[in-house]
N, CA, C, O and the ligand as a Tripos MOL2 file, in Angstrom:
@<TRIPOS>MOLECULE
protein
  257   255    65     0     0
PROTEIN
NO_CHARGES

@<TRIPOS>ATOM
      1 N          10.5360   -4.8700    1.4630 N.3       1 MET1
      2 CA         10.0590   -4.4170    2.7450 C.3       1 MET1
      3 C           8.9240   -3.4190    2.5040 C.2       1 MET1
      4 O           8.9840   -2.5830    1.6030 O.2       1 MET1
      5 N           7.9020   -3.5360    3.3270 N.am      2 ILE2
      6 CA          6.7980   -2.5900    3.2640 C.3       2 ILE2
      7 C           6.5300   -2.0850    4.6740 C.2       2 ILE2
      8 O           6.3630   -2.8750    5.6030 O.2       2 ILE2
      9 N           6.4890   -0.7740    4.8260 N.am      3 LEU3
     10 CA          6.1310   -0.1490    6.1040 C.3       3 LEU3
     11 C           4.7810    0.5200    5.9100 C.2       3 LEU3
     12 O           4.6210    1.3740    5.0380 O.2       3 LEU3
     13 N           3.8130    0.1300    6.7250 N.am      4 ILE4
     14 CA          2.4750    0.7160    6.6290 C.3       4 ILE4
     15 C           2.2570    1.6140    7.8320 C.2       4 ILE4
     16 O           2.4420    1.1920    8.9740 O.2       4 ILE4
     17 N           1.8620    2.8570    7.5740 N.am      5 LYS5
     18 CA          1.5820    3.7970    8.6540 C.3       5 LYS5
     19 C           0.0740    4.0490    8.7110 C.2       5 LYS5
     20 O          -0.5660    4.3830    7.7140 O.2       5 LYS5
     21 N          -0.4610    3.8740    9.9100 N.am      6 ILE6
     22 CA         -1.8840    4.1250   10.1170 C.3       6 ILE6
     23 C          -2.0060    5.2770   11.0960 C.2       6 ILE6
     24 O          -1.5560    5.1890   12.2390 O.2       6 ILE6
     25 N          -2.6160    6.3490   10.6420 N.am      7 ASP7
     26 CA         -2.8540    7.5330   11.4720 C.3       7 ASP7
     27 C          -4.1660    8.1270   10.9810 C.2       7 ASP7
     28 O          -5.1490    7.3990   10.8460 O.2       7 ASP7
     29 N          -4.2080    9.4120   10.7140 N.am      8 GLN8
     30 CA         -5.4410    9.9930   10.1810 C.3       8 GLN8
     31 C          -5.6940    9.5010    8.7640 C.2       8 GLN8
     32 O          -6.8290    9.5250    8.2890 O.2       8 GLN8
     33 N          -4.6640    9.0660    8.1060 N.am      9 GLY9
     34 CA         -4.7470    8.4070    6.8080 C.3       9 GLY9
     35 C          -3.9560    7.1180    6.8960 C.2       9 GLY9
     36 O          -3.4470    6.7610    7.9590 O.2       9 GLY9
     37 N          -3.8570    6.4280    5.7840 N.am     10 ILE10
     38 CA         -3.0670    5.2050    5.7410 C.3      10 ILE10
     39 C          -2.1700    5.2730    4.5100 C.2      10 ILE10
     40 O          -2.6290    5.5480    3.4020 O.2      10 ILE10
     41 N          -0.8990    5.0200    4.7240 N.am     11 GLY11
     42 CA          0.0470    5.0410    3.6160 C.3      11 GLY11
     43 C           1.1310    4.0100    3.8440 C.2      11 GLY11
     44 O           1.2410    3.4280    4.9230 O.2      11 GLY11
     45 N           1.9150    3.7950    2.8310 N.am     12 ALA12
     46 CA          2.9700    2.7980    2.9340 C.3      12 ALA12
     47 C           4.2100    3.2750    2.2020 C.2      12 ALA12
     48 O           4.1350    4.0300    1.2330 O.2      12 ALA12
     49 N           5.3470    2.8150    2.6890 N.am     13 GLY13
     50 CA          6.6050    2.9760    1.9930 C.3      13 GLY13
     51 C           7.0710    1.5990    1.5580 C.2      13 GLY13
     52 O           7.0000    0.6450    2.3330 O.2      13 GLY13
     53 N           7.5430    1.4880    0.3400 N.am     14 ILE14
     54 CA          7.9310    0.1910   -0.2000 C.3      14 ILE14
     55 C           9.3730    0.2550   -0.6720 C.2      14 ILE14
     56 O           9.7510    1.1590   -1.4170 O.2      14 ILE14
     57 N          10.1740   -0.7030   -0.2380 N.am     15 VAL15
     58 CA         11.5540   -0.8400   -0.7070 C.3      15 VAL15
     59 C          11.6520   -2.1870   -1.4070 C.2      15 VAL15
     60 O          11.3340   -3.2280   -0.8320 O.2      15 VAL15
     61 N          12.0920   -2.1480   -2.6430 N.am     16 LEU16
     62 CA         12.1830   -3.3530   -3.4600 C.3      16 LEU16
     63 C          13.5920   -3.4590   -4.0250 C.2      16 LEU16
     64 O          14.0680   -2.5310   -4.6800 O.2      16 LEU16
     65 N          14.2560   -4.5660   -3.7810 N.am     17 ASP17
     66 CA         15.6440   -4.7590   -4.2280 C.3      17 ASP17
     67 C          16.5410   -3.6230   -3.7500 C.2      17 ASP17
     68 O          17.4330   -3.1900   -4.4800 O.2      17 ASP17
     69 N          16.3100   -3.1310   -2.5190 N.am     18 GLY18
     70 CA         17.1540   -2.1030   -1.9330 C.3      18 GLY18
     71 C          16.8630   -0.6840   -2.3730 C.2      18 GLY18
     72 O          17.5670    0.2460   -1.9780 O.2      18 GLY18
     73 N          15.8340   -0.5060   -3.1850 N.am     19 ARG19
     74 CA         15.5100    0.8450   -3.6640 C.3      19 ARG19
     75 C          14.0590    1.1920   -3.3590 C.2      19 ARG19
     76 O          13.1960    0.3150   -3.3870 O.2      19 ARG19
     77 N          13.7800    2.4620   -3.0670 N.am     20 PRO20
     78 CA         12.3940    2.8640   -2.8300 C.3      20 PRO20
     79 C          11.5710    2.6610   -4.1040 C.2      20 PRO20
     80 O          12.0250    2.9590   -5.2090 O.2      20 PRO20
     81 N          10.3710    2.1550   -3.9290 N.am     21 LEU21
     82 CA          9.4590    1.9910   -5.0660 C.3      21 LEU21
     83 C           8.4810    3.1530   -5.0430 C.2      21 LEU21
     84 O           7.6720    3.2700   -4.1230 O.2      21 LEU21
     85 N           8.5530    3.9990   -6.0370 N.am     22 TYR22
     86 CA          7.7020    5.1940   -6.0730 C.3      22 TYR22
     87 C           6.3880    4.9400   -6.7950 C.2      22 TYR22
     88 O           5.3370    5.4110   -6.3620 O.2      22 TYR22
     89 N           6.4420    4.2120   -7.8720 N.am     23 GLY23
     90 CA          5.2360    3.9410   -8.6350 C.3      23 GLY23
     91 C           4.8400    5.1090   -9.5220 C.2      23 GLY23
     92 O           5.4390    6.1820   -9.4590 O.2      23 GLY23
     93 N           3.8390    4.8920  -10.3380 N.am     24 ASP24
     94 CA          3.3470    5.9140  -11.2480 C.3      24 ASP24
     95 C           2.7570    7.0720  -10.4480 C.2      24 ASP24
     96 O           1.8500    6.8700   -9.6410 O.2      24 ASP24
     97 N           3.2600    8.2670  -10.6640 N.am     25 GLY25
     98 CA          2.7560    9.4320   -9.9440 C.3      25 GLY25
     99 C           3.0430    9.3800   -8.4480 C.2      25 GLY25
    100 O           2.3190    9.9810   -7.6530 O.2      25 GLY25
    101 N           4.0890    8.6700   -8.0680 N.am     26 PHE26
    102 CA          4.4790    8.5080   -6.6520 C.3      26 PHE26
    103 C           3.3510    7.9050   -5.8230 C.2      26 PHE26
    104 O           3.2220    8.2200   -4.6400 O.2      26 PHE26
    105 N           2.5470    7.0590   -6.4130 N.am     27 ALA27
    106 CA          1.3670    6.5130   -5.7460 C.3      27 ALA27
    107 C           1.5230    5.0650   -5.2900 C.2      27 ALA27
    108 O           0.5380    4.4320   -4.9080 O.2      27 ALA27
    109 N           2.7330    4.5360   -5.3230 N.am     28 ALA28
    110 CA          2.9100    3.1230   -4.9680 C.3      28 ALA28
    111 C           2.4400    2.8180   -3.5460 C.2      28 ALA28
    112 O           1.9260    1.7300   -3.2850 O.2      28 ALA28
    113 N           2.6100    3.7620   -2.6320 N.am     29 GLY29
    114 CA          2.2400    3.5080   -1.2400 C.3      29 GLY29
    115 C           0.8660    3.9960   -0.8350 C.2      29 GLY29
    116 O           0.5390    4.0090    0.3520 O.2      29 GLY29
    117 N           0.0700    4.3920   -1.7840 N.am     30 GLU30
    118 CA         -1.2650    4.9320   -1.4750 C.3      30 GLU30
    119 C          -2.2630    3.8210   -1.1540 C.2      30 GLU30
    120 O          -3.2940    3.6820   -1.8130 O.2      30 GLU30
    121 N          -1.9410    3.0500   -0.1510 N.am     31 THR31
    122 CA         -2.7880    1.9230    0.2150 C.3      31 THR31
    123 C          -4.0960    2.3500    0.8620 C.2      31 THR31
    124 O          -5.0640    1.5900    0.8630 O.2      31 THR31
    125 N          -4.1340    3.5450    1.4070 N.am     32 GLY32
    126 CA         -5.3490    4.0080    2.0880 C.3      32 GLY32
    127 C          -6.5410    4.1950    1.1720 C.2      32 GLY32
    128 O          -7.6810    4.2340    1.6340 O.2      32 GLY32
    129 N          -6.2850    4.3120   -0.1280 N.am     33 HIS33
    130 CA         -7.3910    4.5350   -1.0560 C.3      33 HIS33
    131 C          -7.7430    3.3030   -1.8860 C.2      33 HIS33
    132 O          -8.3820    3.3960   -2.9340 O.2      33 HIS33
    133 N          -7.3110    2.1580   -1.3890 N.am     34 VAL34
    134 CA         -7.7750    0.9090   -1.9910 C.3      34 VAL34
    135 C          -9.2110    0.6850   -1.5090 C.2      34 VAL34
    136 O          -9.4740    0.7240   -0.3070 O.2      34 VAL34
    137 N         -10.1320    0.4540   -2.4330 N.am     35 VAL35
    138 CA        -11.5350    0.2570   -2.0660 C.3      35 VAL35
    139 C         -11.7260   -1.1390   -1.4790 C.2      35 VAL35
    140 O         -11.4280   -2.1480   -2.1170 O.2      35 VAL35
    141 N         -12.2280   -1.1690   -0.2520 N.am     36 VAL36
    142 CA        -12.4570   -2.4430    0.4310 C.3      36 VAL36
    143 C         -13.9300   -2.6790    0.7550 C.2      36 VAL36
    144 O         -14.3150   -3.7830    1.1400 O.2      36 VAL36
    145 N         -14.7510   -1.6420    0.6000 N.am     37 ALA37
    146 CA        -16.1950   -1.7690    0.8560 C.3      37 ALA37
    147 C         -16.9250   -0.9260   -0.1820 C.2      37 ALA37
    148 O         -16.9610    0.3010   -0.0900 O.2      37 ALA37
    149 N         -17.5010   -1.5980   -1.1640 N.am     38 LYS38
    150 CA        -18.0770   -0.9240   -2.3280 C.3      38 LYS38
    151 C         -19.0160    0.2240   -1.9700 C.2      38 LYS38
    152 O         -18.9690    1.2630   -2.6280 O.2      38 LYS38
    153 N         -19.8420    0.0820   -0.9860 N.am     39 ASP39
    154 CA        -20.7990    1.1240   -0.6000 C.3      39 ASP39
    155 C         -20.4230    1.7740    0.7250 C.2      39 ASP39
    156 O         -21.2910    2.2480    1.4590 O.2      39 ASP39
    157 N         -19.1420    1.7950    1.0260 N.am     40 GLY40
    158 CA        -18.6730    2.3490    2.2980 C.3      40 GLY40
    159 C         -18.7270    3.8660    2.3310 C.2      40 GLY40
    160 O         -19.2470    4.5000    1.4130 O.2      40 GLY40
    161 N         -18.1880    4.4380    3.3910 N.am     41 PRO41
    162 CA        -18.2100    5.8900    3.5620 C.3      41 PRO41
    163 C         -17.4480    6.6210    2.4580 C.2      41 PRO41
    164 O         -16.5440    6.0610    1.8380 O.2      41 PRO41
    165 N         -17.8160    7.8510    2.2260 N.am     42 LEU42
    166 CA        -17.1890    8.7050    1.2220 C.3      42 LEU42
    167 C         -15.8080    9.1520    1.7080 C.2      42 LEU42
    168 O         -15.6500    9.5540    2.8610 O.2      42 LEU42
    169 N         -14.8260    9.0790    0.8350 N.am     43 CYS43
    170 CA        -13.4950    9.5680    1.2050 C.3      43 CYS43
    171 C         -13.3110   10.9890    0.6870 C.2      43 CYS43
    172 O         -14.1400   11.5050   -0.0630 O.2      43 CYS43
    173 N         -12.2060   11.6130    1.1020 N.am     44 VAL44
    174 CA        -11.9570   13.0100    0.7330 C.3      44 VAL44
    175 C         -11.7780   13.2060   -0.7720 C.2      44 VAL44
    176 O         -11.8910   14.3300   -1.2620 O.2      44 VAL44
    177 N         -11.4990   12.1170   -1.5200 N.am     45 TYR45
    178 CA        -11.3350   12.2180   -2.9610 C.3      45 TYR45
    179 C         -12.5990   11.8330   -3.7220 C.2      45 TYR45
    180 O         -12.5880   11.7690   -4.9510 O.2      45 TYR45
    181 N         -13.6840   11.5780   -2.9990 N.am     46 GLY46
    182 CA        -14.9530   11.2960   -3.6530 C.3      46 GLY46
    183 C         -15.2370    9.8340   -3.9210 C.2      46 GLY46
    184 O         -16.2890    9.4950   -4.4630 O.2      46 GLY46
    185 N         -14.3130    8.9610   -3.5470 N.am     47 ASN47
    186 CA        -14.5640    7.5270   -3.7070 C.3      47 ASN47
    187 C         -15.3020    6.9920   -2.4860 C.2      47 ASN47
    188 O         -15.3800    7.6580   -1.4530 O.2      47 ASN47
    189 N         -15.8330    5.8030   -2.6140 N.am     48 ARG48
    190 CA        -16.5210    5.1710   -1.4800 C.3      48 ARG48
    191 C         -15.7910    3.9230   -1.0240 C.2      48 ARG48
    192 O         -15.2940    3.1410   -1.8340 O.2      48 ARG48
    193 N         -15.7360    3.7520    0.2980 N.am     49 GLY49
    194 CA        -15.2280    2.5120    0.8640 C.3      49 GLY49
    195 C         -13.7330    2.3280    0.8330 C.2      49 GLY49
    196 O         -13.2530    1.1950    0.8830 O.2      49 GLY49
    197 N         -12.9770    3.4150    0.7520 N.am     50 CYS50
    198 CA        -11.5170    3.2900    0.8090 C.3      50 CYS50
    199 C         -11.1030    2.7460    2.1760 C.2      50 CYS50
    200 O         -11.7760    2.9840    3.1790 O.2      50 CYS50
    201 N         -10.0080    2.0270    2.2020 N.am     51 LEU51
    202 CA         -9.4950    1.4370    3.4340 C.3      51 LEU51
    203 C          -9.4210    2.4560    4.5680 C.2      51 LEU51
    204 O          -9.7960    2.1430    5.6980 O.2      51 LEU51
    205 N          -8.9460    3.6660    4.2870 N.am     52 GLU52
    206 CA         -8.7730    4.6210    5.3820 C.3      52 GLU52
    207 C         -10.0760    5.2210    5.8790 C.2      52 GLU52
    208 O         -10.1110    5.7760    6.9780 O.2      52 GLU52
    209 N         -11.1500    5.1260    5.1010 N.am     53 THR53
    210 CA        -12.4370    5.6100    5.6140 C.3      53 THR53
    211 C         -13.0020    4.6620    6.6660 C.2      53 THR53
    212 O         -13.9240    5.0180    7.4000 O.2      53 THR53
    213 N         -12.4500    3.4640    6.7360 N.am     54 LEU54
    214 CA        -12.9460    2.4590    7.6890 C.3      54 LEU54
    215 C         -11.9550    2.1370    8.7980 C.2      54 LEU54
    216 O         -12.3580    1.6990    9.8760 O.2      54 LEU54
    217 N         -10.6480    2.3490    8.5500 N.am     55 THR55
    218 CA         -9.6630    1.8530    9.5120 C.3      55 THR55
    219 C          -8.6620    2.8920   10.0090 C.2      55 THR55
    220 O          -7.8410    2.5670   10.8670 O.2      55 THR55
    221 N          -8.6940    4.1150    9.5140 N.am     56 SER56
    222 CA         -7.7430    5.1250   10.0060 C.3      56 SER56
    223 C          -8.1760    5.6000   11.3860 C.2      56 SER56
    224 O          -9.2930    5.3210   11.8220 O.2      56 SER56
    225 N          -7.2980    6.3130   12.0680 N.am     57 THR57
    226 CA         -7.6750    6.8390   13.3820 C.3      57 THR57
    227 C          -8.8140    7.8470   13.2430 C.2      57 THR57
    228 O          -9.6360    7.9830   14.1500 O.2      57 THR57
    229 N          -8.8660    8.5450   12.1250 N.am     58 ARG58
    230 CA         -9.9650    9.4990   11.8850 C.3      58 ARG58
    231 C         -11.3030    8.7650   11.8360 C.2      58 ARG58
    232 O         -12.3160    9.2700   12.3210 O.2      58 ARG58
    233 N         -11.2980    7.5690   11.2450 N.am     59 ALA59
    234 CA        -12.5460    6.7890   11.1430 C.3      59 ALA59
    235 C         -12.9060    6.1570   12.4690 C.2      59 ALA59
    236 O         -14.0830    6.0710   12.8210 O.2      59 ALA59
    237 N         -11.8960    5.7130   13.2090 N.am     60 LEU60
    238 CA        -12.1650    4.9770   14.4360 C.3      60 LEU60
    239 C         -12.3350    5.8670   15.6540 C.2      60 LEU60
    240 O         -13.0150    5.4960   16.6100 O.2      60 LEU60
    241 N         -11.7140    7.0500   15.6210 N.am     61 LEU61
    242 CA        -11.7730    7.9730   16.7670 C.3      61 LEU61
    243 C         -12.2750    9.3250   16.2690 C.2      61 LEU61
    244 O         -11.5020   10.2830   16.2360 O.2      61 LEU61
    245 N         -13.5480    9.4320   15.8790 N.am     62 PRO62
    246 CA        -14.0350   10.6440   15.2380 C.3      62 PRO62
    247 C         -13.9690   11.9050   16.1040 C.2      62 PRO62
    248 O         -14.0110   13.0100   15.5630 O.2      62 PRO62
    249 N         -13.8670   11.7760   17.4050 N.am     63 CYS63
    250 CA        -13.8330   12.9530   18.2840 C.3      63 CYS63
    251 C         -12.4130   13.4100   18.5710 C.2      63 CYS63
    252 O         -12.2070   14.2730   19.4230 O.2      63 CYS63
    253 N         -11.4450   12.8560   17.8860 N.am     64 ARG64
    254 CA        -10.0440   13.1590   18.1490 C.3      64 ARG64
    255 C          -9.6990   14.5850   17.8550 C.2      64 ARG64
    256 O          -8.5500   14.9910   18.0290 O.2      64 ARG64
    257 ZN        -10.1490    7.3490   -1.0400 Zn       65 ZN65
@<TRIPOS>BOND
     1     1     2 1
     2     2     3 1
     3     3     4 2
     4     3     5 am
     5     5     6 1
     6     6     7 1
     7     7     8 2
     8     7     9 am
     9     9    10 1
    10    10    11 1
    11    11    12 2
    12    11    13 am
    13    13    14 1
    14    14    15 1
    15    15    16 2
    16    15    17 am
    17    17    18 1
    18    18    19 1
    19    19    20 2
    20    19    21 am
    21    21    22 1
    22    22    23 1
    23    23    24 2
    24    23    25 am
    25    25    26 1
    26    26    27 1
    27    27    28 2
    28    27    29 am
    29    29    30 1
    30    30    31 1
    31    31    32 2
    32    31    33 am
    33    33    34 1
    34    34    35 1
    35    35    36 2
    36    35    37 am
    37    37    38 1
    38    38    39 1
    39    39    40 2
    40    39    41 am
    41    41    42 1
    42    42    43 1
    43    43    44 2
    44    43    45 am
    45    45    46 1
    46    46    47 1
    47    47    48 2
    48    47    49 am
    49    49    50 1
    50    50    51 1
    51    51    52 2
    52    51    53 am
    53    53    54 1
    54    54    55 1
    55    55    56 2
    56    55    57 am
    57    57    58 1
    58    58    59 1
    59    59    60 2
    60    59    61 am
    61    61    62 1
    62    62    63 1
    63    63    64 2
    64    63    65 am
    65    65    66 1
    66    66    67 1
    67    67    68 2
    68    67    69 am
    69    69    70 1
    70    70    71 1
    71    71    72 2
    72    71    73 am
    73    73    74 1
    74    74    75 1
    75    75    76 2
    76    75    77 am
    77    77    78 1
    78    78    79 1
    79    79    80 2
    80    79    81 am
    81    81    82 1
    82    82    83 1
    83    83    84 2
    84    83    85 am
    85    85    86 1
    86    86    87 1
    87    87    88 2
    88    87    89 am
    89    89    90 1
    90    90    91 1
    91    91    92 2
    92    91    93 am
    93    93    94 1
    94    94    95 1
    95    95    96 2
    96    95    97 am
    97    97    98 1
    98    98    99 1
    99    99   100 2
   100    99   101 am
   101   101   102 1
   102   102   103 1
   103   103   104 2
   104   103   105 am
   105   105   106 1
   106   106   107 1
   107   107   108 2
   108   107   109 am
   109   109   110 1
   110   110   111 1
   111   111   112 2
   112   111   113 am
   113   113   114 1
   114   114   115 1
   115   115   116 2
   116   115   117 am
   117   117   118 1
   118   118   119 1
   119   119   120 2
   120   119   121 am
   121   121   122 1
   122   122   123 1
   123   123   124 2
   124   123   125 am
   125   125   126 1
   126   126   127 1
   127   127   128 2
   128   127   129 am
   129   129   130 1
   130   130   131 1
   131   131   132 2
   132   131   133 am
   133   133   134 1
   134   134   135 1
   135   135   136 2
   136   135   137 am
   137   137   138 1
   138   138   139 1
   139   139   140 2
   140   139   141 am
   141   141   142 1
   142   142   143 1
   143   143   144 2
   144   143   145 am
   145   145   146 1
   146   146   147 1
   147   147   148 2
   148   147   149 am
   149   149   150 1
   150   150   151 1
   151   151   152 2
   152   151   153 am
   153   153   154 1
   154   154   155 1
   155   155   156 2
   156   155   157 am
   157   157   158 1
   158   158   159 1
   159   159   160 2
   160   159   161 am
   161   161   162 1
   162   162   163 1
   163   163   164 2
   164   163   165 am
   165   165   166 1
   166   166   167 1
   167   167   168 2
   168   167   169 am
   169   169   170 1
   170   170   171 1
   171   171   172 2
   172   171   173 am
   173   173   174 1
   174   174   175 1
   175   175   176 2
   176   175   177 am
   177   177   178 1
   178   178   179 1
   179   179   180 2
   180   179   181 am
   181   181   182 1
   182   182   183 1
   183   183   184 2
   184   183   185 am
   185   185   186 1
   186   186   187 1
   187   187   188 2
   188   187   189 am
   189   189   190 1
   190   190   191 1
   191   191   192 2
   192   191   193 am
   193   193   194 1
   194   194   195 1
   195   195   196 2
   196   195   197 am
   197   197   198 1
   198   198   199 1
   199   199   200 2
   200   199   201 am
   201   201   202 1
   202   202   203 1
   203   203   204 2
   204   203   205 am
   205   205   206 1
   206   206   207 1
   207   207   208 2
   208   207   209 am
   209   209   210 1
   210   210   211 1
   211   211   212 2
   212   211   213 am
   213   213   214 1
   214   214   215 1
   215   215   216 2
   216   215   217 am
   217   217   218 1
   218   218   219 1
   219   219   220 2
   220   219   221 am
   221   221   222 1
   222   222   223 1
   223   223   224 2
   224   223   225 am
   225   225   226 1
   226   226   227 1
   227   227   228 2
   228   227   229 am
   229   229   230 1
   230   230   231 1
   231   231   232 2
   232   231   233 am
   233   233   234 1
   234   234   235 1
   235   235   236 2
   236   235   237 am
   237   237   238 1
   238   238   239 1
   239   239   240 2
   240   239   241 am
   241   241   242 1
   242   242   243 1
   243   243   244 2
   244   243   245 am
   245   245   246 1
   246   246   247 1
   247   247   248 2
   248   247   249 am
   249   249   250 1
   250   250   251 1
   251   251   252 2
   252   251   253 am
   253   253   254 1
   254   254   255 1
   255   255   256 2
@<TRIPOS>SUBSTRUCTURE
     1 MET1         2 RESIDUE 1 A MET
     2 ILE2         6 RESIDUE 1 A ILE
     3 LEU3        10 RESIDUE 1 A LEU
     4 ILE4        14 RESIDUE 1 A ILE
     5 LYS5        18 RESIDUE 1 A LYS
     6 ILE6        22 RESIDUE 1 A ILE
     7 ASP7        26 RESIDUE 1 A ASP
     8 GLN8        30 RESIDUE 1 A GLN
     9 GLY9        34 RESIDUE 1 A GLY
    10 ILE10       38 RESIDUE 1 A ILE
    11 GLY11       42 RESIDUE 1 A GLY
    12 ALA12       46 RESIDUE 1 A ALA
    13 GLY13       50 RESIDUE 1 A GLY
    14 ILE14       54 RESIDUE 1 A ILE
    15 VAL15       58 RESIDUE 1 A VAL
    16 LEU16       62 RESIDUE 1 A LEU
    17 ASP17       66 RESIDUE 1 A ASP
    18 GLY18       70 RESIDUE 1 A GLY
    19 ARG19       74 RESIDUE 1 A ARG
    20 PRO20       78 RESIDUE 1 A PRO
    21 LEU21       82 RESIDUE 1 A LEU
    22 TYR22       86 RESIDUE 1 A TYR
    23 GLY23       90 RESIDUE 1 A GLY
    24 ASP24       94 RESIDUE 1 A ASP
    25 GLY25       98 RESIDUE 1 A GLY
    26 PHE26      102 RESIDUE 1 A PHE
    27 ALA27      106 RESIDUE 1 A ALA
    28 ALA28      110 RESIDUE 1 A ALA
    29 GLY29      114 RESIDUE 1 A GLY
    30 GLU30      118 RESIDUE 1 A GLU
    31 THR31      122 RESIDUE 1 A THR
    32 GLY32      126 RESIDUE 1 A GLY
    33 HIS33      130 RESIDUE 1 A HIS
    34 VAL34      134 RESIDUE 1 A VAL
    35 VAL35      138 RESIDUE 1 A VAL
    36 VAL36      142 RESIDUE 1 A VAL
    37 ALA37      146 RESIDUE 1 A ALA
    38 LYS38      150 RESIDUE 1 A LYS
    39 ASP39      154 RESIDUE 1 A ASP
    40 GLY40      158 RESIDUE 1 A GLY
    41 PRO41      162 RESIDUE 1 A PRO
    42 LEU42      166 RESIDUE 1 A LEU
    43 CYS43      170 RESIDUE 1 A CYS
    44 VAL44      174 RESIDUE 1 A VAL
    45 TYR45      178 RESIDUE 1 A TYR
    46 GLY46      182 RESIDUE 1 A GLY
    47 ASN47      186 RESIDUE 1 A ASN
    48 ARG48      190 RESIDUE 1 A ARG
    49 GLY49      194 RESIDUE 1 A GLY
    50 CYS50      198 RESIDUE 1 A CYS
    51 LEU51      202 RESIDUE 1 A LEU
    52 GLU52      206 RESIDUE 1 A GLU
    53 THR53      210 RESIDUE 1 A THR
    54 LEU54      214 RESIDUE 1 A LEU
    55 THR55      218 RESIDUE 1 A THR
    56 SER56      222 RESIDUE 1 A SER
    57 THR57      226 RESIDUE 1 A THR
    58 ARG58      230 RESIDUE 1 A ARG
    59 ALA59      234 RESIDUE 1 A ALA
    60 LEU60      238 RESIDUE 1 A LEU
    61 LEU61      242 RESIDUE 1 A LEU
    62 PRO62      246 RESIDUE 1 A PRO
    63 CYS63      250 RESIDUE 1 A CYS
    64 ARG64      254 RESIDUE 1 A ARG
    65 ZN65       257 GROUP 0 **** ****
């Protein structure tokens, strides 16, 4: 099971075989920083084109 939360950032919780999947450095659910647009907007960590720079509520509703 995967639960994806979209708000000011994007993250996910993953349950595999009945147990939470944490991943290396607890980063298994860090889906918001997957690069989807090579030359996209700058994210808070200095990367470009992360999923959340294009699809989070912060990206879509900048006056929030
Ligand atoms: Zn990022």
